[in-house]
VOGU-3710 file (C-alpha; in Angstrom, 3 decimals, decimal comma):
1> mglpqsirna> 0,000/0,000/0,000  1,418/3,413/-0,998  1,542/6,690/0,843  -1,636/8,700/1,308  -2,277/10,959/-1,666  -1,771/14,073/0,466  1,898/13,294/1,249  3,060/11,231/-1,720  5,798/13,780/-2,594  6,785/14,686/0,974
11> aepwtakels> 10,415/13,529/0,727  10,958/14,569/-2,890  12,722/17,771/-3,959  10,465/20,485/-5,351  10,341/20,706/-9,143  9,952/23,876/-11,192  6,534/22,586/-12,264  5,449/22,169/-8,631  6,660/25,657/-7,727  4,717/27,070/-10,655
21> klkelaadnl> 1,604/25,164/-9,534  2,108/26,388/-5,944  2,137/30,002/-7,198  -0,934/29,381/-9,338  -2,923/27,740/-6,515  -1,915/30,476/-4,060  -3,077/33,106/-6,575  -6,412/31,250/-6,743  -6,789/31,925/-3,001  -6,750/28,242/-2,026
31> ppavigmrlg> -5,905/27,432/1,593  -2,558/25,729/2,279  -4,230/22,411/3,209  -5,948/22,236/-0,190  -2,739/23,190/-1,999  -0,983/20,418/-0,087  -3,536/17,858/-1,236  -3,245/19,005/-4,847  0,562/18,826/-4,802  0,790/15,691/-2,680
41> rpepailska> 2,721/17,404/0,095  1,958/17,965/3,777  0,602/21,390/4,746  3,759/22,348/6,732  5,844/21,741/3,585  3,546/24,050/1,601  3,839/26,783/4,238  7,610/26,423/4,459  8,192/26,492/0,697  5,872/29,471/0,261
51> vqvgitltpl> 7,920/31,451/2,796  11,186/30,362/1,149  10,156/31,560/-2,306  8,124/34,603/-1,222  4,623/33,366/-2,024  1,826/34,841/0,066  -0,749/32,268/1,087  -4,321/32,910/2,148  -4,511/33,719/5,846  -5,756/30,616/7,645
61> nrppyga> -8,596/32,565/9,307  -10,003/33,946/6,036  -12,555/32,092/3,910  -11,064/30,731/0,677  -12,244/31,395/-2,872  -12,913/35,086/-2,283  -15,999/34,307/-0,157
//
């Protein structure tokens, strides 16, 4: 049995394609947990990488999708 879908890439280095997708999903105002599921990485990895590369993520206390 493989890893859960949400952490399948947890130990893998980030690819340029994943970084591009992270920027795109952040621009779509998705919460970090949802971005993590889409990219197959745990939420802490999403938060950490976003800080490293200067991507602003939706505040956790704000409704997603511009609601």
